[in-house]
N, C-alpha and C positions, 0 to 999 in steps of 0.2 A: 482415402476419404472415409471418415467414420461418422456414425450417427449417434444420437443420444435421445433419450426420452426424458420428459419433464413431468414430475409428479407434483401435484399441487394440493395443499391443504391450507386452511385459513385459521389463524389464531386471532380471537377477538379479546382485547383487554379493555376493561371499562374506561370510560372517558373518551374524549375526542381525539386523543393522540395515542399513538402506539409507542410507548416508552418502556424500556426495560431498566428499572431502577436497581439500586443496590439490593433491594429485598425481593424483587420479583422473580418468579420461577423462570428458568431458562426455557426458551421457546421450543427447542428440540430435545429437551431432557438433558441429563448430565453427560458431559463430554468435554472435549477441547475445542473451543471456538477461537479462530485466529484469522489473520489476513483480511481484515475488513476493508472495503473500498466502495465508494459511491459511483454510480453512473453519472455521466456529465450533466444530465437533467435532474438529478437527485431523486428519480423515481425508484431506482433499485439500489439496494445494498447487497453486494456480493460478499460472501465470507466462506471460510473453510470450517467444517465441523468434522471432528473425528470421534467416533465412538467405537466402531469395529472396523475402522479404516477411514482414510481421508475422503471427505465428500465436499463438493462444491454446491452451495446453496444461494438462493436469491430471496430477498425480502422485498416485496412490492409495497412501498409506503402508501400508495393510494388505496389498494385493496386489502392491505394487511395480510396478504397471502404469502406463504413460504413455498418455494418450489425448489426441488432438488434437480440438479443437472447431472444426468447419468453420464459419467465420463468413461464408461466401459472398462477396458483394461488399463486405462491411464490412471496413475496415481499422481496427484498434483503436489508440487513442492510448495508448502506454505512459507518457506523461507524466502523464495523468490517472489512469492505473492501472486496476486491476480491483478491485471492491469486492463482498464477499459480503453478501447480505441474510440468508440462512439457509443451511443445509447443502446446498440444492439450487439456489440462485438466485444468479447473478452479475450485476453491473451494470458497464457499461463505456461509454466514449464513443468514437464512430467518428470517424475522420479524414475530411476532405473538405468539400465544400460541398453541402448543409449538414452540420454536425456533428450527430450524433444521440445521445441518451441511450438505451442499449440494455439490455433485461432478457433474460438468457440462462438458460433452464431446463436444468439438467444432465441430468435423467433423460429428457426428451423431445427435447432439442436445439432447442426452440423459441426463436426470437429475435424480440422485439417492439420496435418503435420507440416510445419513450415520449414523447419531446419533442425538439424542435430546440434545440440549445444553441450557445453562441458564446463563445469565449475563456474557457473554464473553466480554473482553476488548482487542480484537485483537488476531490474531493467525498467525503462520508461519510454513512452512514445515522445518523439521529437515533435515540435509544433507543426511541421509540414505533414505529419501522419505517414510519411514515406520512409522514415528511419526509426530504428529503435536504438536507444543508447543503453548499453549494458556494461556491467562490471564483470571482468573475467580474470581468473587466476591462471597464469601460464608461466612457462619457463622462457625467459628472455635473456640471451647471452649468459646462460648458466645460472641465472638468478630467478627465484620464484617471486613474481611481482603480480600485483592486482592493479589493473589499469582500466580506464573507461574506453569503450570502443563504440563505433557507430555501425549499425547493420543497415544497408540499403535493401529495402524489401522488394525493390524492382529487380535489381541485379544480383542480390544476395551476396554482395561483396562487403567486406569490413574495412574499417579504417580506425587506427588508434587515435584517440582524442587527447589523452594525457600520456606523458612519457616521463615519469619520475622514478628515480631509483630508491628513494628513501621513504616515500609516502604511498600507502595503499588507498585507493579511491573506491568506495563501495556505496551501494544503495542509492542510485540516482533517482531524483524526483524533479520533473519539470513543473514550474509554476503554471497555474491555469491560463495566464496570458502569454505563456511561452517565452517570457523575457528572462527568466532565471532558471538555472539548473543548480539544484542543491545536491550535495553528496557528502558522504562521511569520509573524514580523514582522521588520522591520529591527532587528537587534541580538540576536535570539534566538528562543526558543520561548515563546509566550504561552499561558497556561492560564486557562480560564474554568470555574468550577464550576457546579453545578446551581442555586445561588442567585444567580448573577450576579457573584460576586467574581472579579477578574482579577489575574494577576500574571505576571511574566516569570521563568522558571526559568533560562534561559541568557542571559548578557550578551555572548556572543561569537558568531561565525558558526557556525550549525548548519544542517544540510541536512534539510528535512522530506521530501525524496524518500526519504531513508533514515531512517525513523522506525518504532518498534514499541513498543506498550504491553506491559507485563508482564501475565500473566494476572490478577493481583489488582488491577490499575489503580493501584498505588502507585509504580511505577517506569516508566521508558521508556528505550529505546535510541535513540540518534541519532548520526549522523555529524557531525563538526565539526572545526574547527581551533582548538586552544588552544596555550598557551605550550609545552607538552610535545610538540606536533606534531599531525598529523591522525590521525584514527581514529574508532572507534565508542566512545561513552561511555555509561555507565549513570548515570541521574540519578533522584533522588527527585522525585515530582510536586510536593511542597510546597517544594522547593528547600532543604531543611534540611541536606543534605549536599553536599559538593563532588562534581561528576561524576567517576566512576571510569573510567579507560581500560580497556576489555576487549578491544580488537582494534586494533593499531597500523597499520591500513591503511585506505584509502578504499574505500567500497562504493557501488554505484549504486542498490541497493534492499535492503530489509531486512524480515524478518518473524519474529516470535516466536510459536511455536505456542500456541494457547489452553490446551493441557494442560501447558504449561511445559517440555516435553521437548526441543524442537528449536528451532534458529534456522536460517532460510534467508536467504541473501544472494547478491547478484551483485556481481561486481567485474571490472575490466578484466583481460583475460588476454593472449593473444598479440595482435599488431597486428591491428586490425579485428575483435576478438572480445570478448565479455563472458562470464564463466564463472558457472555456477550452483554454489553450495556449500550443503550441508545438513549441519549438525553437531549433536552433542549440546549442549544448553544448558550442560552441565557444563564443556565445553571453554572457555567464557568465564566460568566461575564463577557461573552464573546459577541453578543448581538450588535454592539456598537463599534466593532472593530473595523469593518464589518466582518 
């Protein structure tokens, strides 16, 4: 059982909303911002910030306050990201040997080691909140494969979900309503619904590091490269409409607030830096999606 301290300061930017536009100064100074993710009630934005080492931070959208979560000797893996279980609980994977799955309580600062993990490629909470779906690289029958697995948090037992010899499945993301599981495969984004039906929405390169569900689970944002160029695209979950370009630049992480009002993303800034941007969803034409 580990503890952590929270340091709080407030940044006030003129106007009624706290938005970091293309031109605005970065809230914590120059560094690498990454792995943005909203709490279920849209009150907090969690993100990784690295200046002299990786740090986990929260932005309170109500108070405009930034708080650092002291993770002690744990260095968090921004590739696996940070995942909310509820409005008070974050989960993350630590770097090092061994790698650990961590549960972080926001109100108390408590950090618990839940399990030793190895070679994960992203994870997500299942709708029942009792299972974590994760992507894992392992040797199966003499072959290196990346498959999806389910971890039962009560019994700490695992079960393979996918079993393919030619396709790697990575970066799982459950939709807000729990009806869809999206994950990366060669050639695009694959969707599996609650009754086991599977289809590929994208047939070109898309990046699941930069992926975000719409609040109603009928759309998603993802970064990709198409004939018209790279950028962030809006796609229907059923693939019934051609993806629409909403932002003509690359991003390194992406999150759509559950209340539908904001989009947070990170992108390359000055040499050696990655910038945090928070915009109104209307700037990308998303408010009517919803």
